[in-house]
KOLGUDO-588212 format. One record per residue: residue in one letter; y, z, x of N, C-alpha, C in turn. Coordinates in steps of 0.05 Angstrom, whole numbers, plus 5000, padded with zeros to 4 digits. Layout:
# residues N
AYZXYZXYZX...
//
This chain:
# residues 410
X242820618796242120638824240120878829X240521088814238921308819236121248810X235921098788233021018781231820828799X233120628809231920448828231220578854X232820778862232220938885229621098880X229421178855226921338849224321158850X224820918841222820698842222120628869X224120608887223720538915222020778930X222621018921221221238933218221258921X217821168898215221158887213520938900X214820718908213520508923212720598950X214620748963213720868989211521058988X211521228968209121398962206521258959X206821028941204520878935203520748962X205220658979204620539005203020729021X203920979022202221199035199721239025X199421228996196921258984195021058990X196120788992194420549000193620589029X195120699047194220739074191920939074X192221169059190221389058187421289046X187721109027185221029014184220769025X185620649045184720379055181720369062X180720559077177720549085175820619063X176820699039175120829018175120688994X175520398995175520238970173120258955X173120248929170720238911171220098886X168820008876169119848851169920018827X171819908812172720078786170620128768X168419978768166420018747165020258755X165220398778163820638784165320868771X167620828760169121038746169420938716X167820738707167920638680170620538672X171920398693174420278688174119968689X174619828666174019528665176619418658X178119308682180819168678180618868685X181118698667180718398676182118328701X180618198719181618088745182118298767X182018578760182218768778179618928779X178218908804175519008805175419238824X177419298842177319518860179619698861X179319938875181620108875184019998890X183419878913185719758929187219538911X185519388896186819168878188619318857X187519528845189219678825191619798837X191519898863194119998875195919768882X195119558888196819338893198519248868X196919238845198219168821200119358811X199819618816201719838809204219818826X203819758851206119728870207919488862X206619268854207919018847209319048820X208019238802209519278777212119448783X211919648801214219798806216519628821X215519438836217519268850218819088828X217319008809218518838785220418998773X219919258766222119438755224619458770X224219468797226719478815228419248810X227018988810228418738807229718718780X228518818759229718818734232218988731X232019238743234319418740236519358760X235919238783237919138799239218878792X237818728774238718468765239318268787X237418288806237618068828235118048841X234317808849231717768863232317738893X231917928906232317958934229618028950X228417838959225717888973225717809001X225117969020224917899047221917789052X221817589067219017459075218417479104X220717489120220317499150219017239161X219417019149218416769159215316689154X213816869139210916799137210216669112X212516639092211916539066211016249066X211916079085211215789083208615739093X207615849116204915799123202815949106X203516169095201816319075201616169051X203716039041203615859017201715609020X202215489044200615239050197515329050X197315529066194215629070193115699043X194615829024193615898998193015628982X194715418983194415168970191815038980X191515039007189114919017186815079006X186615339006184515508994184015408965X186215388951185715348923184515058916X185514878934184414608929181614588936X180814708959178214708970176414838951X177215048939175515228919175015058895X176914898885176714768860175314488863X175614378887174214118893172814118918X170414278918168914288943167714008948X166713978973165513728981162513688971X161013888975158213858972157113968943X158314178935157114318912159214418894X158614398866160714468847160314768840X161214938860161115238855164015328860X165415388840168215488844168015768856X169015798881169116068896172016138897X173316238878176016318879176316618885X174216778884174317068883175617148912X174417028934175417118960178017018966X178716778954181516678956183616858947X183316938922185417118909185217388922X183017458931182917738945184517708970X184217508988185717509013188817489006X189617308989192517278984193617498967X192017618949192817858934193518098950X191818148969192318358988194518329008X195218079012197518019028200218149017X200218188991202518318976203418578993X201418749004202218989018204318929040X203918689053205518609074208418599065X208918439043211518379030212618669020X210918819008211819099000212919249021X211519269046212319439067215019349078X215219079083217818989097220218989078X219819029052221919019032222919309026X220919519029221619789021221519999041X220419929063220420129087222620039105X224920189102227420099117228320299138X226720509144227620689166225120779180X225720889205223620949223222121199213X223221359197221921599186219721519166X220221359149218421249129216121089145X216820959164214920809180212921019193X214121199203212421399218210621549198X211421599176209821749155207421569146X207921319141205921129133203721099155X204721089181202521049203201021309206X202221549199200921799201198621809180X199421719156197221689134195221499141X195821279154193721079163191721239184X192921369205191521529223189621729210X190621889191189122089176186521949163X187121729149184721609136182821519155X183521389177181721309198180021539210X181421749215180121999224177822099206X178622119181176822179159174321999158X174921749160172821549158170821579182X171921629207170521679231168821939228X170022139218168522409216166222369195X166422219174164422179154162221989166X162721819184160821669197159021839215X160522009229159022199247157122389232X158122489210156422649192154122499183X154722239176152422089164150522019187X151122009212149221939232147322179234X148422429237146822649243145522779217X146522739196145322799170145322569152X143422379156143622109146143122129116X141922349104141522349074143522519060X145222649074147122839063149022679045X149922449053152022319038151222089021X148522079014147521828999148921818974X149122028959150421978931153421858934X154721988952157521888955157521618966X155521568988155421278999154721088978X153021148958152420948937154620898918X156321108915158821068898160520848910X160820858935162720648949161120378950X158620368958157520108967154820038955X153520248942150520188931148820098953X149020208977147620128999145620329009X143320249017141420429031142520539057X141520759067142220889093139920869110X140420779135138420799155138820989177X137021159185137221359204138421239232X137221029238137620899266140020719265X141120629244143320429243145020479219X147020669222148420769198150120529187X150020499160151520309147154520369144X155320619144158020699141159120679111X161520739107162520719080163220449071X163120249091163919989085161419809081X159219889080156819739076155419699104X155819449116154419399141156019549164X154619639183155719789206157719649220X157519369222159319219238162119219224X162119229197164719249183166219509191X164819729192165819989198167019969226X165319859245166219839274168719699279X169019459264171219289264173819449257X173219579235175519759223176419949243X174620119250175420339271176220229297X175020029308175619939336178319799337X179219709313182019589314184219799322X183820059314185920259319185720349348X183820309365183620429390186120349407X187020099409189520049424191820189414X192120209388194520329375194720639381X192220769380192021049384192521109413X191220929430191720959460194220929469X195920769458198720729460200220969456X199721109434200821369425200121569447X197621569453196421789472197721779498X198021539509199121479537202021559538X203621429516206521419518208121599504X206921759485208421949470208722199487X210322399477210922639490208222809490X208223009507205723169510204823309486X206723429471205923579448204523419425X205123159423203922979403201122909412X200422949435197722859445195623039434X196123279425194123459413193023349387X194623149374193523009352191922779359X193122589377191722349384189422349399X189222539417186922559436184322619419X184322829399181922849384181422619367X183422499355183022249339181822029355X182421999379181321789398178621839403X177822089409175222169418173322149393X174222199368172622209346171821899337X173821699340173321429335171421329355X171821389383170021299401167021379394X166821629387164321709382163021579358X164621539338163521419314162821099320X164220989339163720719346161020699362X160620879380158120889396155820939378X155921129358153721189339153320939321X155120769318154620529298152520339309X152220369335150020179350150719899346X153419809348154319539342155519459370X156119209372157319099397159718939394X160518869371162918689366165418839373X165419099367167819249374168619259402X166519239418167019269447168719029457X168018769449169918559454172718589445X173018719419175618759410177118959425X175919199432177219389447178019289475X175919139487176719029515179318839513X179318669493181618489492184118639487X184018839467186218999461187319149484X185719269499186519439524187719249546X186419019547187918819567190618749560X190918689532193518619521195518859527X194619129521196419349527197019369556X195119329572195519339604197519139610X197418899600199218679610202118749600X202118849574204918949565206219139583X204519339591205419549610206219439636X204719259645205219139673207818969671X208318809649210818669648213318839649X213119059633215619239630215919439653X214019639652214419879668213419879697X211119749702209719759728209320029737X208420209721208220489729205420559738X205020829743202320899751200320909730X201220889705199320879684197720619682X198520409696197020179697194320219715X194520379731192020459748189820579728X190720749711188920869692187820659673X189620469662188920279645186920079660X187320019682185619829697182919949699X182720199706180220339708178520329681X179920399660178620379634177720089627X179219889634178619619629176119559645X175919619670173519559690171119679678X171519919669168920049657167919919635X169819849618168719699591167619419600X168919299620167919039632165119049639X164519279653161919319665159819359641X160719529622159119569600158519319585X160519139579160018899565158018729581X158418699608157018499622154018609626X153618859635151118939641149319039619X150619169599149219319579148519129553X150519019542150118879519151318599516X152118479539153918269540152718009549X154617899568154217599575151717559588X150517749603148117689618145717609602X145817679575143617609557143817309551X145817199553146116899549145516759573X146016889597145316759624142416769626X140916999617138317029622136616939597X137916819576136516749553135116969540X136117219541134717449530136217519504X136017379484137617429459136217579439X137417749425136017879402135617679379X134117729359134017579334136717509321X138517729319140917689305142717509323X142517519350143917349367143017069365X140617009362139516749359140216629333X140316819314141116709285144116619287X145816749300148516699302148916429315X147216349335147516109349146715899329X144715959314143615749294146015709272X147315899262149615889243151715709256X152415779282154515619293153915329298X151415239304150414999306150714839277X149714969257149814869231152514839222X154414999229157114989221158614749236X157714709261158914469275158114199260X155514199254154513969240156013909214X156614139200158014109175160913999179X162114109203165014029208164913729214X162713639228162713329232162213189208X160913279189160513139163163113159147X164713359147166913399131169413479150X170413329169172313439187174913509177X176113389158178813419148178713589123X177213529103177113689078175513949079X173413959096171714169099169814189074X168014389074165914389052167214519026X169214669029170314809006170315099012X172115238998172415539004169715709001X168915819021166315979022163915809017X164215549018161615379013159515369034X160415429058158215449079156315669072X157315879062155616099053153716029031X154815879009153215808987151315568993X152115399012150415139016148015219037X148315419055146515459075143915619063X141615519073139215669065139015959066X140516049087140116339096142316519081X144516389071146716499056148016719076X148916599098150216739120152916619126X154716769138157216619147157116589178X158816439189158916369217159516589237X160216829228161017049246163116959265X164916799255167216729274169616619254X171816739255173816689238175116389236X174916269262176216009265173915819257X171515859266169415689258169015689227X169215919215168815959186170715799173X173615829182175715689169175415379172X174515289195174414989201172114889183X170015019179167614909165168214909134X169815069126170315119095172914969089X174814979105177514859100178314609113X176614539133177214309150179014369174X179514139187181114199213184214259205X185014149184187714189175188014479165X186014599150186014899145186015059169X184714979189184515139214187315139229X188514899227191214889241193315049226X193115059200195015239184194415519190X191815589192191315879200192515959227X192115769246193215809273196315849271X197415689256200415699250201115969240X199616069220200216329208199816539230X197816519247197516729268199716719288X200616469294203016449315205416569304X206016529278208316649267208016959263X205717049262205217359259206017469286X204617349308205017459334207917419345X209117199336212017169343213817399330X213317449304214717649291214317919303X211717999310211118259319212018289348X211818059364212418079392215418039401X217018049381220118029388220918249407X221918169430223018369448220918559462X218518469462216318649473216918739503X217918559518218318599546221018759551X222618809532225418909537224919229529X226019399547225919689543227919769522X227220009509228820129488230220379498X231320539481232820769489230520979504X228020979497226321149510224621039532X225320779536224120659561221620489555X220820489532218320309524218320269495X216420089489216120019460213220079454X212220319457209420359453208220299427X209820369406208820319378208620019375X210419859384210219589379208019469397X207719569423205619499439202919529427X202619779417200119869402199119689382X201119619363200619439341199919169351X201319079370200818819380197918789390X197318979409194618989421192619039399X193119209378190919249357190518989343X192518849339192018589322190418399339X190918389367189318219385186418319383X186018599384183418729381182018609353X183418629332182418559307181418259308X183018069319182317799319179817759340X179717909359177417889379175017949366X175118179351172618269336171618049318X173617899305172817679287172117449300X171617429326170517219339167217249339X166417479334163317529334162517639306X164417679289163917759262165917639243X165117629217166817529196166717709174X168917839167168918029144171417999129X172517759128175217709114174917719084X172617729074172217739045171918039035X172218219054171918519047174918619044X175218789021177818899014179019069036X177219219050178219409071179219249093X177719019104178318889126180918719121X181018589098183618419092185818619089X185518859075187719039073188519129099X186819189116187419279144189319069158X188318829158189718629171192618599161X193118579134195818549125197718799129X196319029128197419289134198819299163X196919219180197919209210200019009215X199818789203202018579205204618709193X204618849172206918949160208219169177X206719359188207819549203208619439230X207319239238208019109264210718979262X211318809240213918689236216218909233X215519109219217519339216218119449242X216019509258216419629286218319459303X217819199301219518999318222518999307X222618999280225618979271227119249275X225619469268227019739272227719819303X225719719319226219809347228619649357X229619439347231819299356234419459349X234219629329236619789322236620059333X234120199333233820479343231120529353X230720749367228320809373226220869351X223920759349222420779324221521049315X220721199336220021489333222121669342
//
């Protein structure tokens, strides 16, 4: 028992390390490490955590794994991915890399729900996640004002060029960085509004740093995500507390709505004043719809829209990308997976706890809404950092919902 307890503690420490390194994934070839089937730092961390989990199973002599209801839709979605990758409709190109990447990184979800069993460990993991996000935002700000200061380090992570006017960030394209950072705004804001005063000394600077980094990214997709996340947070507050804080939330949402509509948003479609990138996305969407009509049920095959299109681009929409590659059935299974995820995270959202609210659960729920909203105008599910972020948020969200039923999470 002492040995398995030590292994469980090592898995907890490994989960904290995963949270700290999540925004800073890099190829193992950059450190001259060549491991078959394991190409990145996050992939290596997942394999180590799974190995420790296997040792726990061996020494406890029992196979006891919690799945929290996501195993069936995830297995069916993986099967569809695998079949579509091996038997594509139009072109014999086996594209299994992103399939195994998505489902391999989902292991962090199962690791979290099986080994994080108390509120203190959950709090520590979330703090590690916040620290990594703060560091990533600070580096983005440094890179903007001193665009050539971090080039050697930047190339270590991404081998990408740096532009003075449109920073690429540590994740490659600036939109990837903005999706990652923007996802945390509702979660941090929920801590900032609902936690006790002394804790706000940490969350207020973190919130401001991320906002500054997002503004300097000169991207727009995060605005939609933050808007949808804040609306969700506002509605959750409205349902339970009906307090004065709703007035402040309403003001923030109205300001963001004005920014979206008048600065970079819907008026462009009304006035037909689209930028080249926006016109390109409309072309991608039209081509994807034609492909769906040609292969409505089976789809083109996993990642085949990218390989078959002349411009080698994705649809910039998670649901459209799924429908064109995996067909209507694949899209329905993805919606089933999302439904189960929100159902698990949303248990008891409207019911007060000992401290009068569920701000952690609210924040995670709203951040997941923000993440999915961002993926309506961008598609980065083939990136380690974005996939890892998604499954990590799902994991801590399910934990927050289950632990809040017993005790106050913090």
